[in-house]
Jmol script that loads the backbone (N, CA, C; Angstrom):
load data "model"
ATOM      1  N   UNK A   1     -58.485  47.515  29.219  1.00  0.00           N
ATOM      2  CA  UNK A   1     -57.534  48.153  28.370  1.00  0.00           C
ATOM      3  C   UNK A   1     -56.488  47.115  27.926  1.00  0.00           C
ATOM      4  N   UNK A   2     -56.193  47.103  26.656  1.00  0.00           N
ATOM      5  CA  UNK A   2     -55.249  46.128  26.101  1.00  0.00           C
ATOM      6  C   UNK A   2     -53.838  46.693  26.091  1.00  0.00           C
ATOM      7  N   UNK A   3     -52.881  45.836  26.307  1.00  0.00           N
ATOM      8  CA  UNK A   3     -51.492  46.259  26.334  1.00  0.00           C
ATOM      9  C   UNK A   3     -50.823  45.895  25.012  1.00  0.00           C
ATOM     10  N   UNK A   4     -49.946  46.748  24.515  1.00  0.00           N
ATOM     11  CA  UNK A   4     -49.195  46.496  23.280  1.00  0.00           C
ATOM     12  C   UNK A   4     -47.915  45.721  23.552  1.00  0.00           C
ATOM     13  N   UNK A   5     -47.694  45.364  24.760  1.00  0.00           N
ATOM     14  CA  UNK A   5     -46.485  44.625  25.112  1.00  0.00           C
ATOM     15  C   UNK A   5     -46.652  43.160  24.745  1.00  0.00           C
ATOM     16  N   UNK A   6     -45.572  42.584  24.192  1.00  0.00           N
ATOM     17  CA  UNK A   6     -45.588  41.152  23.907  1.00  0.00           C
ATOM     18  C   UNK A   6     -44.595  40.484  24.840  1.00  0.00           C
ATOM     19  N   UNK A   7     -44.978  39.338  25.278  1.00  0.00           N
ATOM     20  CA  UNK A   7     -44.106  38.605  26.173  1.00  0.00           C
ATOM     21  C   UNK A   7     -43.024  37.898  25.378  1.00  0.00           C
ATOM     22  N   UNK A   8     -41.816  37.773  25.912  1.00  0.00           N
ATOM     23  CA  UNK A   8     -40.764  37.048  25.187  1.00  0.00           C
ATOM     24  C   UNK A   8     -41.158  35.582  25.034  1.00  0.00           C
ATOM     25  N   UNK A   9     -40.643  34.985  23.958  1.00  0.00           N
ATOM     26  CA  UNK A   9     -40.934  33.583  23.682  1.00  0.00           C
ATOM     27  C   UNK A   9     -40.173  32.693  24.651  1.00  0.00           C
ATOM     28  N   UNK A  10     -40.739  31.562  24.918  1.00  0.00           N
ATOM     29  CA  UNK A  10     -40.048  30.573  25.742  1.00  0.00           C
ATOM     30  C   UNK A  10     -38.882  30.019  24.939  1.00  0.00           C
ATOM     31  N   UNK A  11     -37.881  29.485  25.624  1.00  0.00           N
ATOM     32  CA  UNK A  11     -36.675  28.991  24.974  1.00  0.00           C
ATOM     33  C   UNK A  11     -37.005  27.917  23.941  1.00  0.00           C
ATOM     34  N   UNK A  12     -37.971  27.047  24.219  1.00  0.00           N
ATOM     35  CA  UNK A  12     -38.286  25.981  23.275  1.00  0.00           C
ATOM     36  C   UNK A  12     -39.087  26.483  22.080  1.00  0.00           C
ATOM     37  N   UNK A  13     -39.538  27.724  22.085  1.00  0.00           N
ATOM     38  CA  UNK A  13     -40.286  28.293  20.961  1.00  0.00           C
ATOM     39  C   UNK A  13     -39.380  29.052  19.989  1.00  0.00           C
ATOM     40  N   UNK A  14     -38.135  29.303  20.385  1.00  0.00           N
ATOM     41  CA  UNK A  14     -37.205  30.050  19.532  1.00  0.00           C
ATOM     42  C   UNK A  14     -36.542  29.083  18.567  1.00  0.00           C
ATOM     43  N   UNK A  15     -36.589  29.421  17.284  1.00  0.00           N
ATOM     44  CA  UNK A  15     -35.945  28.592  16.267  1.00  0.00           C
ATOM     45  C   UNK A  15     -34.501  29.021  16.111  1.00  0.00           C
ATOM     46  N   UNK A  16     -33.566  28.081  16.097  1.00  0.00           N
ATOM     47  CA  UNK A  16     -32.168  28.455  15.897  1.00  0.00           C
ATOM     48  C   UNK A  16     -31.976  28.962  14.463  1.00  0.00           C
ATOM     49  N   UNK A  17     -31.031  29.852  14.265  1.00  0.00           N
ATOM     50  CA  UNK A  17     -30.792  30.334  12.895  1.00  0.00           C
ATOM     51  C   UNK A  17     -30.325  29.186  12.012  1.00  0.00           C
ATOM     52  N   UNK A  18     -30.768  29.219  10.792  1.00  0.00           N
ATOM     53  CA  UNK A  18     -30.405  28.154   9.856  1.00  0.00           C
ATOM     54  C   UNK A  18     -29.025  28.427   9.288  1.00  0.00           C
ATOM     55  N   UNK A  19     -28.180  27.411   9.352  1.00  0.00           N
ATOM     56  CA  UNK A  19     -26.831  27.529   8.798  1.00  0.00           C
ATOM     57  C   UNK A  19     -26.921  27.414   7.290  1.00  0.00           C
ATOM     58  N   UNK A  20     -26.139  28.228   6.587  1.00  0.00           N
ATOM     59  CA  UNK A  20     -26.164  28.098   5.126  1.00  0.00           C
ATOM     60  C   UNK A  20     -25.644  26.734   4.713  1.00  0.00           C
ATOM     61  N   UNK A  21     -26.296  26.157   3.739  1.00  0.00           N
ATOM     62  CA  UNK A  21     -25.886  24.834   3.251  1.00  0.00           C
ATOM     63  C   UNK A  21     -24.683  24.973   2.336  1.00  0.00           C
ATOM     64  N   UNK A  22     -23.739  24.110   2.545  1.00  0.00           N
ATOM     65  CA  UNK A  22     -22.573  24.083   1.665  1.00  0.00           C
ATOM     66  C   UNK A  22     -22.986  23.432   0.351  1.00  0.00           C
ATOM     67  N   UNK A  23     -22.555  24.044  -0.721  1.00  0.00           N
ATOM     68  CA  UNK A  23     -22.871  23.468  -2.030  1.00  0.00           C
ATOM     69  C   UNK A  23     -22.049  22.211  -2.231  1.00  0.00           C
ATOM     70  N   UNK A  24     -22.722  21.188  -2.666  1.00  0.00           N
ATOM     71  CA  UNK A  24     -22.026  19.926  -2.931  1.00  0.00           C
ATOM     72  C   UNK A  24     -21.149  20.114  -4.161  1.00  0.00           C
ATOM     73  N   UNK A  25     -19.877  19.776  -4.002  1.00  0.00           N
ATOM     74  CA  UNK A  25     -18.959  19.894  -5.127  1.00  0.00           C
ATOM     75  C   UNK A  25     -19.122  18.683  -6.029  1.00  0.00           C
ATOM     76  N   UNK A  26     -19.250  18.955  -7.294  1.00  0.00           N
ATOM     77  CA  UNK A  26     -19.347  17.858  -8.253  1.00  0.00           C
ATOM     78  C   UNK A  26     -17.959  17.236  -8.405  1.00  0.00           C
ATOM     79  N   UNK A  27     -17.928  15.950  -8.540  1.00  0.00           N
ATOM     80  CA  UNK A  27     -16.650  15.263  -8.738  1.00  0.00           C
ATOM     81  C   UNK A  27     -16.060  15.717 -10.067  1.00  0.00           C
ATOM     82  N   UNK A  28     -14.745  15.990 -10.083  1.00  0.00           N
ATOM     83  CA  UNK A  28     -14.149  16.433 -11.347  1.00  0.00           C
ATOM     84  C   UNK A  28     -14.210  15.327 -12.389  1.00  0.00           C
ATOM     85  N   UNK A  29     -14.340  15.751 -13.627  1.00  0.00           N
ATOM     86  CA  UNK A  29     -14.376  14.788 -14.733  1.00  0.00           C
ATOM     87  C   UNK A  29     -13.043  14.043 -14.772  1.00  0.00           C
ATOM     88  N   UNK A  30     -13.103  12.753 -15.003  1.00  0.00           N
ATOM     89  CA  UNK A  30     -11.896  11.930 -14.996  1.00  0.00           C
ATOM     90  C   UNK A  30     -11.674  11.293 -16.370  1.00  0.00           C
ATOM     91  N   UNK A  31     -10.406  10.992 -16.652  1.00  0.00           N
ATOM     92  CA  UNK A  31     -10.004  10.426 -17.929  1.00  0.00           C
ATOM     93  C   UNK A  31      -9.025   9.292 -17.660  1.00  0.00           C
ATOM     94  N   UNK A  32      -9.154   8.199 -18.393  1.00  0.00           N
ATOM     95  CA  UNK A  32      -8.194   7.092 -18.279  1.00  0.00           C
ATOM     96  C   UNK A  32      -7.078   7.334 -19.287  1.00  0.00           C
ATOM     97  N   UNK A  33      -5.840   7.278 -18.787  1.00  0.00           N
ATOM     98  CA  UNK A  33      -4.687   7.492 -19.660  1.00  0.00           C
ATOM     99  C   UNK A  33      -3.627   6.434 -19.373  1.00  0.00           C
ATOM    100  N   UNK A  34      -2.699   6.322 -20.302  1.00  0.00           N
ATOM    101  CA  UNK A  34      -1.491   5.514 -20.121  1.00  0.00           C
ATOM    102  C   UNK A  34      -0.322   6.412 -20.477  1.00  0.00           C
ATOM    103  N   UNK A  35       0.586   6.585 -19.533  1.00  0.00           N
ATOM    104  CA  UNK A  35       1.781   7.390 -19.750  1.00  0.00           C
ATOM    105  C   UNK A  35       2.790   6.558 -20.528  1.00  0.00           C
ATOM    106  N   UNK A  36       3.318   7.128 -21.597  1.00  0.00           N
ATOM    107  CA  UNK A  36       4.290   6.408 -22.430  1.00  0.00           C
ATOM    108  C   UNK A  36       5.673   6.452 -21.779  1.00  0.00           C
ATOM    109  N   UNK A  37       6.530   5.520 -22.154  1.00  0.00           N
ATOM    110  CA  UNK A  37       7.913   5.488 -21.659  1.00  0.00           C
ATOM    111  C   UNK A  37       8.631   6.748 -22.141  1.00  0.00           C
ATOM    112  N   UNK A  38       9.443   7.336 -21.261  1.00  0.00           N
ATOM    113  CA  UNK A  38      10.199   8.534 -21.602  1.00  0.00           C
ATOM    114  C   UNK A  38      11.431   8.601 -20.713  1.00  0.00           C
ATOM    115  N   UNK A  39      12.493   9.191 -21.235  1.00  0.00           N
ATOM    116  CA  UNK A  39      13.710   9.337 -20.434  1.00  0.00           C
ATOM    117  C   UNK A  39      13.522  10.359 -19.313  1.00  0.00           C
ATOM    118  N   UNK A  40      12.458  11.146 -19.369  1.00  0.00           N
ATOM    119  CA  UNK A  40      12.184  12.158 -18.342  1.00  0.00           C
ATOM    120  C   UNK A  40      11.406  11.596 -17.149  1.00  0.00           C
ATOM    121  N   UNK A  41      10.923  10.374 -17.264  1.00  0.00           N
ATOM    122  CA  UNK A  41      10.108   9.778 -16.196  1.00  0.00           C
ATOM    123  C   UNK A  41      10.984   8.843 -15.362  1.00  0.00           C
ATOM    124  N   UNK A  42      11.089   9.089 -14.056  1.00  0.00           N
ATOM    125  CA  UNK A  42      11.897   8.192 -13.222  1.00  0.00           C
ATOM    126  C   UNK A  42      11.261   6.806 -13.110  1.00  0.00           C
ATOM    127  N   UNK A  43      12.048   5.796 -12.754  1.00  0.00           N
ATOM    128  CA  UNK A  43      11.515   4.433 -12.652  1.00  0.00           C
ATOM    129  C   UNK A  43      10.408   4.294 -11.606  1.00  0.00           C
ATOM    130  N   UNK A  44      10.427   5.145 -10.584  1.00  0.00           N
ATOM    131  CA  UNK A  44       9.403   5.073  -9.541  1.00  0.00           C
ATOM    132  C   UNK A  44       8.100   5.742  -9.951  1.00  0.00           C
ATOM    133  N   UNK A  45       8.108   6.474 -11.046  1.00  0.00           N
ATOM    134  CA  UNK A  45       6.905   7.135 -11.542  1.00  0.00           C
ATOM    135  C   UNK A  45       7.042   8.647 -11.525  1.00  0.00           C
ATOM    136  N   UNK A  46       6.129   9.303 -12.212  1.00  0.00           N
ATOM    137  CA  UNK A  46       6.115  10.758 -12.334  1.00  0.00           C
ATOM    138  C   UNK A  46       5.092  11.320 -11.364  1.00  0.00           C
ATOM    139  N   UNK A  47       5.511  12.250 -10.504  1.00  0.00           N
ATOM    140  CA  UNK A  47       4.588  12.899  -9.578  1.00  0.00           C
ATOM    141  C   UNK A  47       3.970  14.100 -10.274  1.00  0.00           C
ATOM    142  N   UNK A  48       2.635  14.168 -10.258  1.00  0.00           N
ATOM    143  CA  UNK A  48       1.900  15.310 -10.800  1.00  0.00           C
ATOM    144  C   UNK A  48       0.903  15.744  -9.742  1.00  0.00           C
ATOM    145  N   UNK A  49       0.875  17.040  -9.440  1.00  0.00           N
ATOM    146  CA  UNK A  49      -0.070  17.569  -8.463  1.00  0.00           C
ATOM    147  C   UNK A  49      -1.098  18.447  -9.130  1.00  0.00           C
ATOM    148  N   UNK A  50      -2.360  18.301  -8.737  1.00  0.00           N
ATOM    149  CA  UNK A  50      -3.442  19.106  -9.291  1.00  0.00           C
ATOM    150  C   UNK A  50      -4.428  19.436  -8.178  1.00  0.00           C
ATOM    151  N   UNK A  51      -4.638  20.722  -7.913  1.00  0.00           N
ATOM    152  CA  UNK A  51      -5.585  21.179  -6.881  1.00  0.00           C
ATOM    153  C   UNK A  51      -5.324  20.543  -5.519  1.00  0.00           C
ATOM    154  N   UNK A  52      -4.063  20.450  -5.147  1.00  0.00           N
ATOM    155  CA  UNK A  52      -3.716  19.930  -3.833  1.00  0.00           C
ATOM    156  C   UNK A  52      -3.729  18.422  -3.708  1.00  0.00           C
ATOM    157  N   UNK A  53      -3.938  17.715  -4.798  1.00  0.00           N
ATOM    158  CA  UNK A  53      -3.945  16.247  -4.774  1.00  0.00           C
ATOM    159  C   UNK A  53      -2.793  15.761  -5.644  1.00  0.00           C
ATOM    160  N   UNK A  54      -1.984  14.855  -5.111  1.00  0.00           N
ATOM    161  CA  UNK A  54      -0.850  14.333  -5.848  1.00  0.00           C
ATOM    162  C   UNK A  54      -1.149  12.988  -6.491  1.00  0.00           C
ATOM    163  N   UNK A  55      -0.547  12.755  -7.629  1.00  0.00           N
ATOM    164  CA  UNK A  55      -0.718  11.502  -8.364  1.00  0.00           C
ATOM    165  C   UNK A  55       0.660  11.003  -8.773  1.00  0.00           C
ATOM    166  N   UNK A  56       0.893   9.700  -8.644  1.00  0.00           N
ATOM    167  CA  UNK A  56       2.106   9.071  -9.150  1.00  0.00           C
ATOM    168  C   UNK A  56       1.709   8.311 -10.406  1.00  0.00           C
ATOM    169  N   UNK A  57       2.244   8.748 -11.530  1.00  0.00           N
ATOM    170  CA  UNK A  57       1.935   8.121 -12.815  1.00  0.00           C
ATOM    171  C   UNK A  57       3.114   7.236 -13.210  1.00  0.00           C
ATOM    172  N   UNK A  58       2.870   5.958 -13.326  1.00  0.00           N
ATOM    173  CA  UNK A  58       3.909   5.003 -13.719  1.00  0.00           C
ATOM    174  C   UNK A  58       3.740   4.712 -15.200  1.00  0.00           C
ATOM    175  N   UNK A  59       4.839   4.819 -15.930  1.00  0.00           N
ATOM    176  CA  UNK A  59       4.795   4.607 -17.381  1.00  0.00           C
ATOM    177  C   UNK A  59       4.307   3.197 -17.698  1.00  0.00           C
ATOM    178  N   UNK A  60       3.389   3.113 -18.664  1.00  0.00           N
ATOM    179  CA  UNK A  60       2.873   1.831 -19.115  1.00  0.00           C
ATOM    180  C   UNK A  60       1.680   1.317 -18.339  1.00  0.00           C
ATOM    181  N   UNK A  61       1.303   1.976 -17.251  1.00  0.00           N
ATOM    182  CA  UNK A  61       0.157   1.536 -16.453  1.00  0.00           C
ATOM    183  C   UNK A  61      -1.030   2.468 -16.668  1.00  0.00           C
ATOM    184  N   UNK A  62      -2.210   1.872 -16.791  1.00  0.00           N
ATOM    185  CA  UNK A  62      -3.435   2.654 -16.969  1.00  0.00           C
ATOM    186  C   UNK A  62      -3.818   3.299 -15.637  1.00  0.00           C
ATOM    187  N   UNK A  63      -4.211   4.575 -15.694  1.00  0.00           N
ATOM    188  CA  UNK A  63      -4.620   5.286 -14.480  1.00  0.00           C
ATOM    189  C   UNK A  63      -5.764   6.233 -14.813  1.00  0.00           C
ATOM    190  N   UNK A  64      -6.661   6.382 -13.857  1.00  0.00           N
ATOM    191  CA  UNK A  64      -7.827   7.258 -13.988  1.00  0.00           C
ATOM    192  C   UNK A  64      -7.484   8.578 -13.285  1.00  0.00           C
ATOM    193  N   UNK A  65      -7.371   9.680 -14.031  1.00  0.00           N
ATOM    194  CA  UNK A  65      -6.959  10.966 -13.469  1.00  0.00           C
ATOM    195  C   UNK A  65      -7.960  12.061 -13.837  1.00  0.00           C
ATOM    196  N   UNK A  66      -7.985  13.170 -13.067  1.00  0.00           N
ATOM    197  CA  UNK A  66      -8.834  14.296 -13.436  1.00  0.00           C
ATOM    198  C   UNK A  66      -8.330  14.973 -14.713  1.00  0.00           C
ATOM    199  N   UNK A  67      -9.211  15.708 -15.336  1.00  0.00           N
ATOM    200  CA  UNK A  67      -8.870  16.409 -16.572  1.00  0.00           C
ATOM    201  C   UNK A  67      -7.715  17.380 -16.340  1.00  0.00           C
ATOM    202  N   UNK A  68      -7.595  17.929 -15.128  1.00  0.00           N
ATOM    203  CA  UNK A  68      -6.512  18.857 -14.813  1.00  0.00           C
ATOM    204  C   UNK A  68      -5.139  18.220 -14.972  1.00  0.00           C
ATOM    205  N   UNK A  69      -5.006  16.949 -14.630  1.00  0.00           N
ATOM    206  CA  UNK A  69      -3.732  16.246 -14.782  1.00  0.00           C
ATOM    207  C   UNK A  69      -3.407  16.076 -16.260  1.00  0.00           C
ATOM    208  N   UNK A  70      -4.407  15.773 -17.060  1.00  0.00           N
ATOM    209  CA  UNK A  70      -4.207  15.640 -18.509  1.00  0.00           C
ATOM    210  C   UNK A  70      -3.745  16.973 -19.087  1.00  0.00           C
ATOM    211  N   UNK A  71      -4.320  18.058 -18.603  1.00  0.00           N
ATOM    212  CA  UNK A  71      -3.935  19.392 -19.067  1.00  0.00           C
ATOM    213  C   UNK A  71      -2.484  19.693 -18.686  1.00  0.00           C
ATOM    214  N   UNK A  72      -2.086  19.316 -17.479  1.00  0.00           N
ATOM    215  CA  UNK A  72      -0.703  19.534 -17.046  1.00  0.00           C
ATOM    216  C   UNK A  72       0.258  18.768 -17.949  1.00  0.00           C
ATOM    217  N   UNK A  73      -0.058  17.504 -18.228  1.00  0.00           N
ATOM    218  CA  UNK A  73       0.806  16.696 -19.100  1.00  0.00           C
ATOM    219  C   UNK A  73       0.858  17.258 -20.517  1.00  0.00           C
ATOM    220  N   UNK A  74      -0.263  17.762 -21.009  1.00  0.00           N
ATOM    221  CA  UNK A  74      -0.315  18.317 -22.368  1.00  0.00           C
ATOM    222  C   UNK A  74       0.515  19.589 -22.483  1.00  0.00           C
ATOM    223  N   UNK A  75       0.578  20.365 -21.412  1.00  0.00           N
ATOM    224  CA  UNK A  75       1.305  21.637 -21.450  1.00  0.00           C
ATOM    225  C   UNK A  75       2.780  21.502 -21.104  1.00  0.00           C
ATOM    226  N   UNK A  76       3.217  20.316 -20.723  1.00  0.00           N
ATOM    227  CA  UNK A  76       4.633  20.097 -20.417  1.00  0.00           C
ATOM    228  C   UNK A  76       5.359  19.779 -21.722  1.00  0.00           C
ATOM    229  N   UNK A  77       6.019  20.787 -22.276  1.00  0.00           N
ATOM    230  CA  UNK A  77       6.726  20.611 -23.548  1.00  0.00           C
ATOM    231  C   UNK A  77       8.198  20.938 -23.361  1.00  0.00           C
ATOM    232  N   UNK A  78       8.992  20.395 -24.217  1.00  0.00           N
ATOM    233  CA  UNK A  78      10.422  20.651 -24.226  1.00  0.00           C
ATOM    234  C   UNK A  78      10.832  20.967 -25.662  1.00  0.00           C
ATOM    235  N   UNK A  79      12.025  21.512 -25.847  1.00  0.00           N
ATOM    236  CA  UNK A  79      12.524  21.833 -27.184  1.00  0.00           C
ATOM    237  C   UNK A  79      13.514  20.757 -27.626  1.00  0.00           C
ATOM    238  N   UNK A  80      13.348  20.303 -28.844  1.00  0.00           N
ATOM    239  CA  UNK A  80      14.217  19.285 -29.421  1.00  0.00           C
ATOM    240  C   UNK A  80      14.946  19.909 -30.599  1.00  0.00           C
ATOM    241  N   UNK A  81      16.217  19.629 -30.702  1.00  0.00           N
ATOM    242  CA  UNK A  81      17.018  20.198 -31.784  1.00  0.00           C
ATOM    243  C   UNK A  81      16.613  19.607 -33.137  1.00  0.00           C
ATOM    244  N   UNK A  82      16.578  20.463 -34.146  1.00  0.00           N
ATOM    245  CA  UNK A  82      16.336  20.034 -35.522  1.00  0.00           C
ATOM    246  C   UNK A  82      17.695  20.061 -36.222  1.00  0.00           C
ATOM    247  N   UNK A  83      18.100  18.912 -36.756  1.00  0.00           N
ATOM    248  CA  UNK A  83      19.428  18.776 -37.360  1.00  0.00           C
ATOM    249  C   UNK A  83      19.301  18.709 -38.878  1.00  0.00           C
ATOM    250  N   UNK A  84      20.151  19.471 -39.551  1.00  0.00           N
ATOM    251  CA  UNK A  84      20.208  19.415 -41.020  1.00  0.00           C
ATOM    252  C   UNK A  84      20.849  18.092 -41.401  1.00  0.00           C
ATOM    253  N   UNK A  85      20.156  17.262 -42.200  1.00  0.00           N
ATOM    254  CA  UNK A  85      20.694  15.932 -42.531  1.00  0.00           C
ATOM    255  C   UNK A  85      21.994  15.970 -43.344  1.00  0.00           C
ATOM    256  N   UNK A  86      22.237  17.025 -44.095  1.00  0.00           N
ATOM    257  CA  UNK A  86      23.449  17.080 -44.911  1.00  0.00           C
ATOM    258  C   UNK A  86      24.658  17.573 -44.123  1.00  0.00           C
ATOM    259  N   UNK A  87      24.468  18.631 -43.328  1.00  0.00           N
ATOM    260  CA  UNK A  87      25.604  19.195 -42.600  1.00  0.00           C
ATOM    261  C   UNK A  87      25.692  18.678 -41.159  1.00  0.00           C
ATOM    262  N   UNK A  88      24.635  18.032 -40.687  1.00  0.00           N
ATOM    263  CA  UNK A  88      24.537  17.531 -39.328  1.00  0.00           C
ATOM    264  C   UNK A  88      24.696  18.635 -38.279  1.00  0.00           C
ATOM    265  N   UNK A  89      24.327  19.844 -38.673  1.00  0.00           N
ATOM    266  CA  UNK A  89      24.356  20.959 -37.730  1.00  0.00           C
ATOM    267  C   UNK A  89      22.934  21.286 -37.293  1.00  0.00           C
ATOM    268  N   UNK A  90      22.838  21.801 -36.093  1.00  0.00           N
ATOM    269  CA  UNK A  90      21.527  22.183 -35.568  1.00  0.00           C
ATOM    270  C   UNK A  90      21.070  23.447 -36.280  1.00  0.00           C
ATOM    271  N   UNK A  91      19.875  23.356 -36.866  1.00  0.00           N
ATOM    272  CA  UNK A  91      19.346  24.512 -37.599  1.00  0.00           C
ATOM    273  C   UNK A  91      18.145  25.143 -36.892  1.00  0.00           C
ATOM    274  N   UNK A  92      17.743  24.576 -35.797  1.00  0.00           N
ATOM    275  CA  UNK A  92      16.618  25.136 -35.053  1.00  0.00           C
ATOM    276  C   UNK A  92      16.133  24.171 -33.989  1.00  0.00           C
ATOM    277  N   UNK A  93      15.004  24.519 -33.421  1.00  0.00           N
ATOM    278  CA  UNK A  93      14.389  23.682 -32.393  1.00  0.00           C
ATOM    279  C   UNK A  93      12.897  23.562 -32.663  1.00  0.00           C
ATOM    280  N   UNK A  94      12.328  22.458 -32.207  1.00  0.00           N
ATOM    281  CA  UNK A  94      10.884  22.273 -32.339  1.00  0.00           C
ATOM    282  C   UNK A  94      10.337  21.790 -30.997  1.00  0.00           C
ATOM    283  N   UNK A  95       9.087  22.103 -30.703  1.00  0.00           N
ATOM    284  CA  UNK A  95       8.509  21.648 -29.432  1.00  0.00           C
ATOM    285  C   UNK A  95       8.147  20.162 -29.490  1.00  0.00           C
ATOM    286  N   UNK A  96       8.276  19.487 -28.346  1.00  0.00           N
ATOM    287  CA  UNK A  96       7.897  18.084 -28.236  1.00  0.00           C
ATOM    288  C   UNK A  96       7.307  17.866 -26.853  1.00  0.00           C
ATOM    289  N   UNK A  97       6.321  17.008 -26.780  1.00  0.00           N
ATOM    290  CA  UNK A  97       5.682  16.700 -25.508  1.00  0.00           C
ATOM    291  C   UNK A  97       6.692  16.003 -24.595  1.00  0.00           C
ATOM    292  N   UNK A  98       6.855  16.533 -23.373  1.00  0.00           N
ATOM    293  CA  UNK A  98       7.841  15.981 -22.454  1.00  0.00           C
ATOM    294  C   UNK A  98       7.393  14.646 -21.869  1.00  0.00           C
ATOM    295  N   UNK A  99       6.099  14.523 -21.572  1.00  0.00           N
ATOM    296  CA  UNK A  99       5.541  13.303 -20.996  1.00  0.00           C
ATOM    297  C   UNK A  99       4.422  12.804 -21.892  1.00  0.00           C
ATOM    298  N   UNK A 100       4.761  12.083 -22.966  1.00  0.00           N
ATOM    299  CA  UNK A 100       3.703  11.618 -23.872  1.00  0.00           C
ATOM    300  C   UNK A 100       2.762  10.632 -23.194  1.00  0.00           C
ATOM    301  N   UNK A 101       1.503  10.727 -23.554  1.00  0.00           N
ATOM    302  CA  UNK A 101       0.487   9.829 -22.988  1.00  0.00           C
ATOM    303  C   UNK A 101      -0.572   9.594 -24.042  1.00  0.00           C
ATOM    304  N   UNK A 102      -1.411   8.593 -23.783  1.00  0.00           N
ATOM    305  CA  UNK A 102      -2.540   8.344 -24.678  1.00  0.00           C
ATOM    306  C   UNK A 102      -3.784   8.096 -23.831  1.00  0.00           C
ATOM    307  N   UNK A 103      -4.918   8.524 -24.359  1.00  0.00           N
ATOM    308  CA  UNK A 103      -6.199   8.271 -23.687  1.00  0.00           C
ATOM    309  C   UNK A 103      -6.663   6.865 -24.001  1.00  0.00           C
ATOM    310  N   UNK A 104      -7.238   6.224 -23.010  1.00  0.00           N
ATOM    311  CA  UNK A 104      -7.709   4.848 -23.186  1.00  0.00           C
ATOM    312  C   UNK A 104      -9.215   4.876 -23.369  1.00  0.00           C
TER     313      UNK A 104
END
end "model"
wireframe off; spacefill off
backbone 0.3
color backbone group
């Protein structure tokens, strides 16, 4: 007579559960820029943080930064007064980039 019972596997026959593989993160796209001189940038450089990583951007020096840093610099705008040349009175304001830069 045959038995329907199965014997437990030996310890060396049991396969450990497979851990899920972490997806490899692609390196963020990078851009070379040069920050232009500005009265808003301290002599020690401008600190910009993106996704938990900090960058010190020194005016006039070429630096390789992620696209997120370029986006932060592009969105940093300030208002500049528009002056009437005849009366020398302020007639309005216009937006201007606070930290001008150029792509290399």
